[in-house]
Biotite code that builds the C-alpha atoms (Angstrom):
import biotite.structure as struc

atoms = struc.array([
    struc.Atom([158.664, 111.093, -37.032], chain_id="A", res_id=1, res_name="UNK", atom_name="CA", element="C"),
    struc.Atom([159.184, 107.390, -37.727], chain_id="A", res_id=2, res_name="UNK", atom_name="CA", element="C"),
    struc.Atom([160.975, 106.621, -40.951], chain_id="A", res_id=3, res_name="UNK", atom_name="CA", element="C"),
    struc.Atom([160.242, 103.403, -42.826], chain_id="A", res_id=4, res_name="UNK", atom_name="CA", element="C"),
    struc.Atom([162.435, 101.704, -45.394], chain_id="A", res_id=5, res_name="UNK", atom_name="CA", element="C"),
    struc.Atom([161.510, 99.122, -47.997], chain_id="A", res_id=6, res_name="UNK", atom_name="CA", element="C"),
    struc.Atom([164.003, 96.360, -48.727], chain_id="A", res_id=7, res_name="UNK", atom_name="CA", element="C"),
    struc.Atom([163.769, 94.094, -51.743], chain_id="A", res_id=8, res_name="UNK", atom_name="CA", element="C"),
    struc.Atom([165.498, 90.723, -51.625], chain_id="A", res_id=9, res_name="UNK", atom_name="CA", element="C"),
    struc.Atom([165.578, 89.113, -55.041], chain_id="A", res_id=10, res_name="UNK", atom_name="CA", element="C"),
    struc.Atom([168.619, 86.844, -55.263], chain_id="A", res_id=11, res_name="UNK", atom_name="CA", element="C"),
    struc.Atom([169.351, 84.437, -58.110], chain_id="A", res_id=12, res_name="UNK", atom_name="CA", element="C"),
    struc.Atom([170.111, 81.750, -55.505], chain_id="A", res_id=13, res_name="UNK", atom_name="CA", element="C"),
    struc.Atom([166.598, 81.899, -54.001], chain_id="A", res_id=14, res_name="UNK", atom_name="CA", element="C"),
    struc.Atom([164.994, 79.303, -56.222], chain_id="A", res_id=15, res_name="UNK", atom_name="CA", element="C"),
    struc.Atom([163.839, 75.717, -56.162], chain_id="A", res_id=16, res_name="UNK", atom_name="CA", element="C"),
    struc.Atom([162.911, 73.192, -58.810], chain_id="A", res_id=17, res_name="UNK", atom_name="CA", element="C"),
    struc.Atom([159.797, 71.129, -58.268], chain_id="A", res_id=18, res_name="UNK", atom_name="CA", element="C"),
    struc.Atom([157.253, 69.022, -60.114], chain_id="A", res_id=19, res_name="UNK", atom_name="CA", element="C"),
    struc.Atom([153.509, 69.518, -59.815], chain_id="A", res_id=20, res_name="UNK", atom_name="CA", element="C"),
    struc.Atom([150.211, 69.621, -61.645], chain_id="A", res_id=21, res_name="UNK", atom_name="CA", element="C"),
    struc.Atom([147.518, 72.268, -61.277], chain_id="A", res_id=22, res_name="UNK", atom_name="CA", element="C"),
    struc.Atom([143.965, 71.095, -60.662], chain_id="A", res_id=23, res_name="UNK", atom_name="CA", element="C"),
    struc.Atom([141.278, 73.124, -62.463], chain_id="A", res_id=24, res_name="UNK", atom_name="CA", element="C"),
    struc.Atom([138.114, 71.244, -61.478], chain_id="A", res_id=25, res_name="UNK", atom_name="CA", element="C"),
    struc.Atom([136.898, 67.861, -60.304], chain_id="A", res_id=26, res_name="UNK", atom_name="CA", element="C"),
    struc.Atom([137.633, 66.439, -63.751], chain_id="A", res_id=27, res_name="UNK", atom_name="CA", element="C"),
    struc.Atom([140.407, 68.578, -65.263], chain_id="A", res_id=28, res_name="UNK", atom_name="CA", element="C"),
    struc.Atom([144.064, 68.969, -64.360], chain_id="A", res_id=29, res_name="UNK", atom_name="CA", element="C"),
    struc.Atom([147.359, 69.737, -66.024], chain_id="A", res_id=30, res_name="UNK", atom_name="CA", element="C"),
    struc.Atom([149.809, 67.049, -66.955], chain_id="A", res_id=31, res_name="UNK", atom_name="CA", element="C"),
    struc.Atom([152.665, 66.458, -64.563], chain_id="A", res_id=32, res_name="UNK", atom_name="CA", element="C"),
    struc.Atom([155.461, 68.978, -65.210], chain_id="A", res_id=33, res_name="UNK", atom_name="CA", element="C"),
    struc.Atom([157.979, 71.097, -63.354], chain_id="A", res_id=34, res_name="UNK", atom_name="CA", element="C"),
    struc.Atom([159.140, 74.656, -62.776], chain_id="A", res_id=35, res_name="UNK", atom_name="CA", element="C"),
    struc.Atom([162.161, 76.505, -61.553], chain_id="A", res_id=36, res_name="UNK", atom_name="CA", element="C"),
    struc.Atom([160.429, 78.627, -58.927], chain_id="A", res_id=37, res_name="UNK", atom_name="CA", element="C"),
    struc.Atom([161.945, 81.901, -57.741], chain_id="A", res_id=38, res_name="UNK", atom_name="CA", element="C"),
    struc.Atom([161.259, 83.323, -54.279], chain_id="A", res_id=39, res_name="UNK", atom_name="CA", element="C"),
    struc.Atom([161.803, 86.957, -53.307], chain_id="A", res_id=40, res_name="UNK", atom_name="CA", element="C"),
    struc.Atom([160.662, 89.333, -50.597], chain_id="A", res_id=41, res_name="UNK", atom_name="CA", element="C"),
    struc.Atom([159.674, 92.929, -49.973], chain_id="A", res_id=42, res_name="UNK", atom_name="CA", element="C"),
    struc.Atom([160.264, 93.990, -46.390], chain_id="A", res_id=43, res_name="UNK", atom_name="CA", element="C"),
    struc.Atom([159.107, 97.233, -44.800], chain_id="A", res_id=44, res_name="UNK", atom_name="CA", element="C"),
    struc.Atom([160.623, 98.080, -41.432], chain_id="A", res_id=45, res_name="UNK", atom_name="CA", element="C"),
    struc.Atom([161.357, 101.070, -39.223], chain_id="A", res_id=46, res_name="UNK", atom_name="CA", element="C"),
    struc.Atom([164.693, 102.769, -39.753], chain_id="A", res_id=47, res_name="UNK", atom_name="CA", element="C"),
    struc.Atom([167.078, 102.312, -36.867], chain_id="A", res_id=48, res_name="UNK", atom_name="CA", element="C"),
    struc.Atom([169.401, 104.973, -35.480], chain_id="A", res_id=49, res_name="UNK", atom_name="CA", element="C"),
    struc.Atom([172.275, 103.180, -37.232], chain_id="A", res_id=50, res_name="UNK", atom_name="CA", element="C"),
    struc.Atom([170.734, 103.708, -40.684], chain_id="A", res_id=51, res_name="UNK", atom_name="CA", element="C"),
    struc.Atom([169.554, 100.110, -41.040], chain_id="A", res_id=52, res_name="UNK", atom_name="CA", element="C"),
    struc.Atom([165.975, 98.894, -41.013], chain_id="A", res_id=53, res_name="UNK", atom_name="CA", element="C"),
    struc.Atom([166.358, 95.108, -41.109], chain_id="A", res_id=54, res_name="UNK", atom_name="CA", element="C"),
    struc.Atom([169.090, 92.514, -41.285], chain_id="A", res_id=55, res_name="UNK", atom_name="CA", element="C"),
    struc.Atom([169.334, 91.430, -44.930], chain_id="A", res_id=56, res_name="UNK", atom_name="CA", element="C"),
    struc.Atom([171.270, 88.324, -43.941], chain_id="A", res_id=57, res_name="UNK", atom_name="CA", element="C"),
    struc.Atom([168.511, 87.101, -41.651], chain_id="A", res_id=58, res_name="UNK", atom_name="CA", element="C"),
    struc.Atom([165.962, 87.250, -44.465], chain_id="A", res_id=59, res_name="UNK", atom_name="CA", element="C"),
    struc.Atom([168.326, 85.874, -47.111], chain_id="A", res_id=60, res_name="UNK", atom_name="CA", element="C"),
    struc.Atom([169.055, 82.848, -44.893], chain_id="A", res_id=61, res_name="UNK", atom_name="CA", element="C"),
    struc.Atom([165.337, 82.349, -44.246], chain_id="A", res_id=62, res_name="UNK", atom_name="CA", element="C"),
    struc.Atom([164.453, 82.437, -47.967], chain_id="A", res_id=63, res_name="UNK", atom_name="CA", element="C"),
    struc.Atom([167.349, 80.116, -48.802], chain_id="A", res_id=64, res_name="UNK", atom_name="CA", element="C"),
    struc.Atom([166.229, 77.648, -46.126], chain_id="A", res_id=65, res_name="UNK", atom_name="CA", element="C"),
    struc.Atom([162.704, 77.606, -47.610], chain_id="A", res_id=66, res_name="UNK", atom_name="CA", element="C"),
    struc.Atom([164.030, 77.076, -51.128], chain_id="A", res_id=67, res_name="UNK", atom_name="CA", element="C"),
    struc.Atom([166.364, 74.288, -50.021], chain_id="A", res_id=68, res_name="UNK", atom_name="CA", element="C"),
    struc.Atom([163.503, 72.546, -48.202], chain_id="A", res_id=69, res_name="UNK", atom_name="CA", element="C"),
    struc.Atom([161.385, 72.431, -51.384], chain_id="A", res_id=70, res_name="UNK", atom_name="CA", element="C"),
    struc.Atom([164.062, 71.795, -54.014], chain_id="A", res_id=71, res_name="UNK", atom_name="CA", element="C"),
    struc.Atom([163.749, 68.716, -56.230], chain_id="A", res_id=72, res_name="UNK", atom_name="CA", element="C"),
    struc.Atom([160.464, 67.448, -54.819], chain_id="A", res_id=73, res_name="UNK", atom_name="CA", element="C"),
    struc.Atom([157.103, 66.521, -56.216], chain_id="A", res_id=74, res_name="UNK", atom_name="CA", element="C"),
    struc.Atom([154.577, 68.947, -54.669], chain_id="A", res_id=75, res_name="UNK", atom_name="CA", element="C"),
    struc.Atom([151.065, 67.726, -53.913], chain_id="A", res_id=76, res_name="UNK", atom_name="CA", element="C"),
    struc.Atom([148.178, 69.842, -52.600], chain_id="A", res_id=77, res_name="UNK", atom_name="CA", element="C"),
    struc.Atom([147.134, 68.112, -49.393], chain_id="A", res_id=78, res_name="UNK", atom_name="CA", element="C"),
    struc.Atom([144.020, 70.282, -48.957], chain_id="A", res_id=79, res_name="UNK", atom_name="CA", element="C"),
    struc.Atom([142.569, 69.807, -52.442], chain_id="A", res_id=80, res_name="UNK", atom_name="CA", element="C"),
    struc.Atom([138.910, 68.749, -52.411], chain_id="A", res_id=81, res_name="UNK", atom_name="CA", element="C"),
    struc.Atom([139.485, 66.819, -55.666], chain_id="A", res_id=82, res_name="UNK", atom_name="CA", element="C"),
    struc.Atom([142.676, 64.927, -54.893], chain_id="A", res_id=83, res_name="UNK", atom_name="CA", element="C"),
    struc.Atom([142.859, 62.093, -52.422], chain_id="A", res_id=84, res_name="UNK", atom_name="CA", element="C"),
    struc.Atom([146.277, 61.124, -51.107], chain_id="A", res_id=85, res_name="UNK", atom_name="CA", element="C"),
    struc.Atom([147.067, 57.886, -49.344], chain_id="A", res_id=86, res_name="UNK", atom_name="CA", element="C"),
    struc.Atom([150.416, 56.538, -48.194], chain_id="A", res_id=87, res_name="UNK", atom_name="CA", element="C"),
    struc.Atom([151.136, 52.908, -49.008], chain_id="A", res_id=88, res_name="UNK", atom_name="CA", element="C"),
    struc.Atom([154.412, 50.983, -49.039], chain_id="A", res_id=89, res_name="UNK", atom_name="CA", element="C"),
    struc.Atom([156.636, 54.060, -49.206], chain_id="A", res_id=90, res_name="UNK", atom_name="CA", element="C"),
    struc.Atom([154.560, 55.758, -51.896], chain_id="A", res_id=91, res_name="UNK", atom_name="CA", element="C"),
    struc.Atom([151.925, 58.436, -51.996], chain_id="A", res_id=92, res_name="UNK", atom_name="CA", element="C"),
    struc.Atom([148.979, 57.366, -54.109], chain_id="A", res_id=93, res_name="UNK", atom_name="CA", element="C"),
    struc.Atom([147.416, 60.566, -55.432], chain_id="A", res_id=94, res_name="UNK", atom_name="CA", element="C"),
    struc.Atom([144.014, 59.843, -56.954], chain_id="A", res_id=95, res_name="UNK", atom_name="CA", element="C"),
    struc.Atom([142.304, 62.377, -59.173], chain_id="A", res_id=96, res_name="UNK", atom_name="CA", element="C"),
    struc.Atom([139.226, 61.631, -61.296], chain_id="A", res_id=97, res_name="UNK", atom_name="CA", element="C"),
    struc.Atom([139.706, 57.844, -60.996], chain_id="A", res_id=98, res_name="UNK", atom_name="CA", element="C"),
    struc.Atom([143.379, 57.979, -62.034], chain_id="A", res_id=99, res_name="UNK", atom_name="CA", element="C"),
    struc.Atom([146.049, 57.212, -59.457], chain_id="A", res_id=100, res_name="UNK", atom_name="CA", element="C"),
    struc.Atom([149.566, 58.588, -59.697], chain_id="A", res_id=101, res_name="UNK", atom_name="CA", element="C"),
    struc.Atom([152.285, 57.152, -57.463], chain_id="A", res_id=102, res_name="UNK", atom_name="CA", element="C"),
    struc.Atom([155.157, 59.155, -55.986], chain_id="A", res_id=103, res_name="UNK", atom_name="CA", element="C"),
    struc.Atom([157.946, 58.103, -53.592], chain_id="A", res_id=104, res_name="UNK", atom_name="CA", element="C"),
    struc.Atom([157.267, 59.466, -50.095], chain_id="A", res_id=105, res_name="UNK", atom_name="CA", element="C"),
    struc.Atom([160.872, 60.587, -49.658], chain_id="A", res_id=106, res_name="UNK", atom_name="CA", element="C"),
    struc.Atom([160.727, 62.632, -52.892], chain_id="A", res_id=107, res_name="UNK", atom_name="CA", element="C"),
    struc.Atom([157.288, 64.172, -52.376], chain_id="A", res_id=108, res_name="UNK", atom_name="CA", element="C"),
    struc.Atom([155.979, 66.988, -50.195], chain_id="A", res_id=109, res_name="UNK", atom_name="CA", element="C"),
    struc.Atom([152.293, 67.089, -49.351], chain_id="A", res_id=110, res_name="UNK", atom_name="CA", element="C"),
    struc.Atom([151.646, 70.762, -48.708], chain_id="A", res_id=111, res_name="UNK", atom_name="CA", element="C"),
    struc.Atom([148.737, 72.212, -46.681], chain_id="A", res_id=112, res_name="UNK", atom_name="CA", element="C"),
    struc.Atom([147.349, 74.053, -49.721], chain_id="A", res_id=113, res_name="UNK", atom_name="CA", element="C"),
    struc.Atom([144.376, 73.476, -52.063], chain_id="A", res_id=114, res_name="UNK", atom_name="CA", element="C"),
    struc.Atom([146.389, 73.699, -55.287], chain_id="A", res_id=115, res_name="UNK", atom_name="CA", element="C"),
    struc.Atom([150.017, 73.998, -56.350], chain_id="A", res_id=116, res_name="UNK", atom_name="CA", element="C"),
    struc.Atom([149.864, 77.449, -57.955], chain_id="A", res_id=117, res_name="UNK", atom_name="CA", element="C"),
    struc.Atom([152.132, 80.462, -57.533], chain_id="A", res_id=118, res_name="UNK", atom_name="CA", element="C"),
    struc.Atom([149.308, 82.128, -55.601], chain_id="A", res_id=119, res_name="UNK", atom_name="CA", element="C"),
    struc.Atom([148.935, 79.277, -53.113], chain_id="A", res_id=120, res_name="UNK", atom_name="CA", element="C"),
    struc.Atom([152.714, 78.823, -52.838], chain_id="A", res_id=121, res_name="UNK", atom_name="CA", element="C"),
    struc.Atom([153.153, 82.535, -52.042], chain_id="A", res_id=122, res_name="UNK", atom_name="CA", element="C"),
    struc.Atom([150.700, 82.307, -49.118], chain_id="A", res_id=123, res_name="UNK", atom_name="CA", element="C"),
    struc.Atom([152.176, 79.017, -47.924], chain_id="A", res_id=124, res_name="UNK", atom_name="CA", element="C"),
    struc.Atom([155.754, 80.371, -47.973], chain_id="A", res_id=125, res_name="UNK", atom_name="CA", element="C"),
    struc.Atom([154.679, 83.620, -46.300], chain_id="A", res_id=126, res_name="UNK", atom_name="CA", element="C"),
    struc.Atom([153.187, 81.581, -43.448], chain_id="A", res_id=127, res_name="UNK", atom_name="CA", element="C"),
    struc.Atom([156.450, 79.647, -43.132], chain_id="A", res_id=128, res_name="UNK", atom_name="CA", element="C"),
    struc.Atom([158.504, 82.868, -42.995], chain_id="A", res_id=129, res_name="UNK", atom_name="CA", element="C"),
    struc.Atom([156.203, 84.296, -40.326], chain_id="A", res_id=130, res_name="UNK", atom_name="CA", element="C"),
    struc.Atom([156.450, 81.132, -38.208], chain_id="A", res_id=131, res_name="UNK", atom_name="CA", element="C"),
    struc.Atom([160.262, 81.304, -38.372], chain_id="A", res_id=132, res_name="UNK", atom_name="CA", element="C"),
    struc.Atom([159.963, 84.092, -35.799], chain_id="A", res_id=133, res_name="UNK", atom_name="CA", element="C"),
    struc.Atom([162.768, 86.462, -34.743], chain_id="A", res_id=134, res_name="UNK", atom_name="CA", element="C"),
    struc.Atom([162.283, 88.418, -37.968], chain_id="A", res_id=135, res_name="UNK", atom_name="CA", element="C"),
    struc.Atom([162.610, 91.796, -36.355], chain_id="A", res_id=136, res_name="UNK", atom_name="CA", element="C"),
    struc.Atom([160.260, 94.735, -36.081], chain_id="A", res_id=137, res_name="UNK", atom_name="CA", element="C"),
    struc.Atom([158.536, 94.575, -39.456], chain_id="A", res_id=138, res_name="UNK", atom_name="CA", element="C"),
    struc.Atom([155.692, 96.732, -40.663], chain_id="A", res_id=139, res_name="UNK", atom_name="CA", element="C"),
    struc.Atom([155.030, 94.733, -43.842], chain_id="A", res_id=140, res_name="UNK", atom_name="CA", element="C"),
    struc.Atom([156.264, 91.553, -45.448], chain_id="A", res_id=141, res_name="UNK", atom_name="CA", element="C"),
    struc.Atom([155.466, 90.419, -48.963], chain_id="A", res_id=142, res_name="UNK", atom_name="CA", element="C"),
    struc.Atom([156.660, 87.121, -50.428], chain_id="A", res_id=143, res_name="UNK", atom_name="CA", element="C"),
    struc.Atom([156.781, 86.687, -54.212], chain_id="A", res_id=144, res_name="UNK", atom_name="CA", element="C"),
    struc.Atom([156.827, 83.376, -56.075], chain_id="A", res_id=145, res_name="UNK", atom_name="CA", element="C"),
    struc.Atom([157.555, 83.152, -59.765], chain_id="A", res_id=146, res_name="UNK", atom_name="CA", element="C"),
    struc.Atom([157.265, 80.070, -61.966], chain_id="A", res_id=147, res_name="UNK", atom_name="CA", element="C"),
    struc.Atom([158.917, 81.659, -64.982], chain_id="A", res_id=148, res_name="UNK", atom_name="CA", element="C"),
    struc.Atom([159.198, 84.935, -66.815], chain_id="A", res_id=149, res_name="UNK", atom_name="CA", element="C"),
    struc.Atom([155.997, 86.905, -66.489], chain_id="A", res_id=150, res_name="UNK", atom_name="CA", element="C"),
    struc.Atom([154.291, 84.602, -63.951], chain_id="A", res_id=151, res_name="UNK", atom_name="CA", element="C"),
    struc.Atom([154.519, 85.957, -60.416], chain_id="A", res_id=152, res_name="UNK", atom_name="CA", element="C"),
    struc.Atom([152.205, 86.081, -57.445], chain_id="A", res_id=153, res_name="UNK", atom_name="CA", element="C"),
    struc.Atom([152.642, 87.483, -53.971], chain_id="A", res_id=154, res_name="UNK", atom_name="CA", element="C"),
    struc.Atom([151.174, 87.250, -50.495], chain_id="A", res_id=155, res_name="UNK", atom_name="CA", element="C"),
    struc.Atom([151.349, 90.075, -47.964], chain_id="A", res_id=156, res_name="UNK", atom_name="CA", element="C"),
    struc.Atom([151.373, 90.497, -44.199], chain_id="A", res_id=157, res_name="UNK", atom_name="CA", element="C"),
    struc.Atom([150.848, 93.801, -42.401], chain_id="A", res_id=158, res_name="UNK", atom_name="CA", element="C"),
    struc.Atom([151.547, 94.539, -38.720], chain_id="A", res_id=159, res_name="UNK", atom_name="CA", element="C"),
    struc.Atom([148.591, 95.626, -36.644], chain_id="A", res_id=160, res_name="UNK", atom_name="CA", element="C"),
])
């Protein structure tokens, strides 16, 4: 009988600070603001003969790398149907409902998501973890993103 184990990685260090605004419709969005986002994982893997199921360090390094790559940036949703983004003279010009906001290119990440929400960030970060590869023989992987106490979303992957 195959035994499975569930590991939870929820380290204080796995966080990043970023600015964003959520878009609600073609005419309504939040004001520019920021969050201290937390990132954690739930990993389900087969138990090995040595009593381990997965290498914690591998996943901790992966989550830390993701957090470091997104820390202290302005996040823009590159796939939003209501936001147009153009690069001009070292700036991103993000136009929403006839108002253009300008952000330095080197301090801004244009993400392949439709909105900067914890839900969209969870799916985006899950995809990044999965593309890292060499993550072992997992059965399930769930990535959680929190933007503050009581606001968490997750995205899940299941092996076939």
